[in-house]
DRENLUMDREN-260777 format. One record per residue (C-alpha): x, y, z. Coordinates in steps of 0.25 Angstrom, whole numbers, plus 5000, padded with zeros to 4 digits. Last residue first. Example, Ala and Ser with C-alpha at 12.3 -4.5 7.8 and 13.67 -1.06 7.14 Angstrom:
    c1    c2    c3
  5055  4996  5029
  5049  4982  5031
This chain:
    c1    c2    c3
  5028  5066  5095
  5033  5077  5086
  5038  5069  5074
  5042  5079  5064
  5036  5077  5050
  5045  5075  5038
  5038  5078  5025
  5042  5068  5015
  5053  5072  5005
  5051  5075  4990
  5064  5074  4983
  5062  5059  4982
  5049  5060  4974
  5037  5054  4981
  5032  5040  4985
  5046  5034  4983
  5051  5027  4970
  5062  5017  4974
  5068  5017  4960
  5063  5025  4948
  5065  5021  4934
  5052  5025  4928
  5049  5011  4921
  5045  5004  4934
  5036  5016  4937
  5027  5013  4925
  5026  4998  4929
  5021  5002  4943
  5011  5012  4937
  5005  5003  4927
  5004  4991  4938
  4998  5000  4948
  4988  5005  4938
  4984  4991  4934
  4984  4987  4948
  4973  4997  4951
  4963  4989  4943
  4966  4976  4950
  4966  4982  4964
  4953  4990  4961
  4947  4976  4958
  4952  4971  4971
  4947  4983  4978
  4933  4981  4972
  4934  4966  4975
  4932  4969  4990
  4919  4976  4987
  4912  4965  4981
  4911  4965  4965
  4896  4966  4960
  4899  4974  4947
  4891  4986  4953
  4901  4986  4965
  4913  4985  4957
  4909  4997  4948
  4904  5005  4960
  4917  5002  4967
  4925  5006  4955
  4918  5020  4955
  4920  5022  4970
  4935  5018  4969
  4936  5027  4957
  4930  5039  4964
  4915  5043  4967
  4913  5058  4968
  4915  5067  4980
  4908  5080  4975
  4914  5094  4978
  4905  5105  4983
  4899  5095  4993
  4886  5096  5000
  4881  5082  4993
  4892  5076  4984
  4895  5065  4994
  4881  5060  4994
  4880  5061  4979
  4892  5053  4977
  4887  5043  4987
  4874  5042  4978
  4883  5040  4965
  4890  5028  4972
  4877  5022  4976
  4871  5023  4962
  4884  5016  4956
  4882  5005  4966
  4868  5003  4962
  4871  5003  4947
  4865  4990  4944
  4877  4984  4936
  4878  4978  4921
  4864  4983  4918
  4869  4992  4906
  4865  5005  4912
  4872  5001  4925
  4884  4997  4917
  4884  5011  4911
  4883  5017  4924
  4894  5009  4929
  4903  5013  4917
  4899  5028  4920
  4904  5026  4934
  4917  5023  4928
  4918  5034  4919
  4913  5044  4929
  4922  5040  4941
  4935  5038  4934
  4939  5053  4934
  4937  5053  4949
  4930  5067  4952
  4938  5076  4961
  4950  5067  4959
  4962  5065  4968
  4957  5062  4983
  4945  5056  4977
  4930  5055  4981
  4921  5043  4983
  4925  5028  4983
  4927  5026  4998
  4921  5037  5007
  4931  5042  5016
  4926  5050  5028
  4926  5037  5036
  4916  5030  5045
  4905  5040  5046
  4908  5043  5031
  4904  5029  5028
  4890  5030  5035
  4888  5044  5029
  4891  5039  5015
  4881  5027  5017
  4870  5036  5022
  4871  5045  5011
  4872  5035  5000
  4860  5027  5006
  4852  5040  5006
  4855  5044  4992
  4851  5029  4988
  4838  5030  4995
  4838  5020  5006
  4830  5007  5004
  4840  4995  5008
  4845  4995  4994
  4850  5010  4996
  4857  5006  5009
  4864  4994  5002
  4868  5003  4990
  4874  5013  4999
  4882  5003  5007
  4886  4996  4995
  4892  5009  4989
  4901  5010  5002
  4905  4996  5001
  4909  4998  4986
  4916  5010  4991
  4925  5002  5000
  4929  4993  4989
  4932  5004  4980
  4940  5012  4991
  4949  5000  4993
  4960  5004  4984
  4968  5014  4992
  4962  5015  5006
  4958  5001  5008
  4970  4995  5001
  4977  4996  4987
  4991  4997  4992
  4994  4983  4989
  4991  4985  4974
  5002  4995  4973
  5013  4986  4979
  5008  4974  4971
  5010  4982  4958
  5024  4986  4963
  5027  4971  4966
  5023  4966  4952
  5031  4977  4946
  5044  4973  4953
  5050  4977  4967
  5061  4986  4962
  5057  4998  4970
  5052  5007  4959
  5039  4999  4956
  5036  5000  4971
  5035  5015  4970
  5025  5014  4958
  5017  5004  4965
  5016  5013  4977
  5011  5025  4969
  5001  5016  4962
  4995  5010  4974
  4996  5024  4981
  4987  5030  4971
  4992  5044  4967
  5002  5037  4959
  4991  5035  4948
  4976  5032  4949
  4976  5019  4942
  4968  5007  4937
  4955  5012  4943
  4946  5015  4931
  4950  5003  4923
  4945  4993  4934
  4932  5000  4935
  4930  5000  4920
  4934  4985  4919
  4923  4982  4929
  4912  4989  4921
  4916  4983  4908
  4916  4969  4914
  4903  4971  4920
  4897  4976  4907
  4903  4964  4899
  4898  4954  4909
  4908  4949  4919
  4911  4934  4919
  4910  4927  4932
  4919  4923  4944
  4919  4937  4950
  4933  4939  4952
  4939  4931  4940
  4928  4935  4931
  4928  4949  4934
  4943  4951  4933
  4942  4943  4920
  4932  4953  4915
  4940  4965  4919
  4952  4959  4912
  4944  4957  4899
  4939  4944  4894
  4940  4937  4881
  4954  4938  4877
  4959  4928  4888
  4946  4922  4894
  4944  4910  4886
  4959  4906  4888
  4957  4908  4903
  4947  4897  4904
  4935  4902  4911
  4931  4895  4924
  4933  4907  4933
  4947  4908  4926
  4951  4895  4920
  4966  4892  4917
  4968  4878  4911
  4981  4871  4905
  4985  4865  4918
  4975  4870  4929
  4970  4883  4934
  4956  4886  4937
  4953  4900  4942
  4943  4908  4950
  4935  4897  4956
  4946  4893  4966
  4950  4881  4975
  4964  4884  4981
  4961  4875  4994
  4953  4865  4985
  4966  4862  4977
  4974  4860  4990
  4963  4850  4996
  4962  4843  4982
  4977  4840  4982
  4975  4834  4996
  4978  4840  5009
  4983  4830  5020
  4972  4828  5030
  4971  4837  5042
  4968  4831  5056
  4982  4825  5057
  4989  4838  5053
  4998  4837  5041
């Protein structure tokens, strides 16, 4: 050891890994201060996610709303790159855990990050409205500002669905939570205001998609934006696991992104 640095003690090492998330000792497992034996059979998976991440017990209304969001985004089929690559990986002999990890590792800024980005978008509307702007004006100003940087508006529109079938039932859950006093509804109102701005002068509306809907839920429940992506990863992991497991039973080896009798278009390099 360096002369100016003392030999580390056991306490030094213990403090290095200090955590309030869990307490693990011989014959003791506590999660956020709750003995695990008291949690087993008495809390839902959504409830334990809330407890572990937030450090407190969710109310029944909070737990229901979180669970609805988690259920809504578990899967979107092999159209989603994370699902497709997990299925391909499952045929390469790397094992189910690695196939799932391969899919999860594709969840980045473009695929999987829109919910986090939409929370920031909704925050911008909400902040302008709280500063005194009419909600419609706040939404229009925010949309213009975001579109000046990019034509893509996270959480709105869908390349596959004209209206995302998950939109109405999930937003209905938020409305029910607002009516029950579980959340205040400010992010929901911001999302509706943006939808209205995007519908103006268009024959086809640009409704909120699943990323936007879950962003509303997570924002209403008080999660910071980075956790929106983490919660999406937890949710989508279920679909990734199901697809990877199904693929392992179909007997394919080295499955590529398209059937082998379809060849990629060759483009002549003219440089």
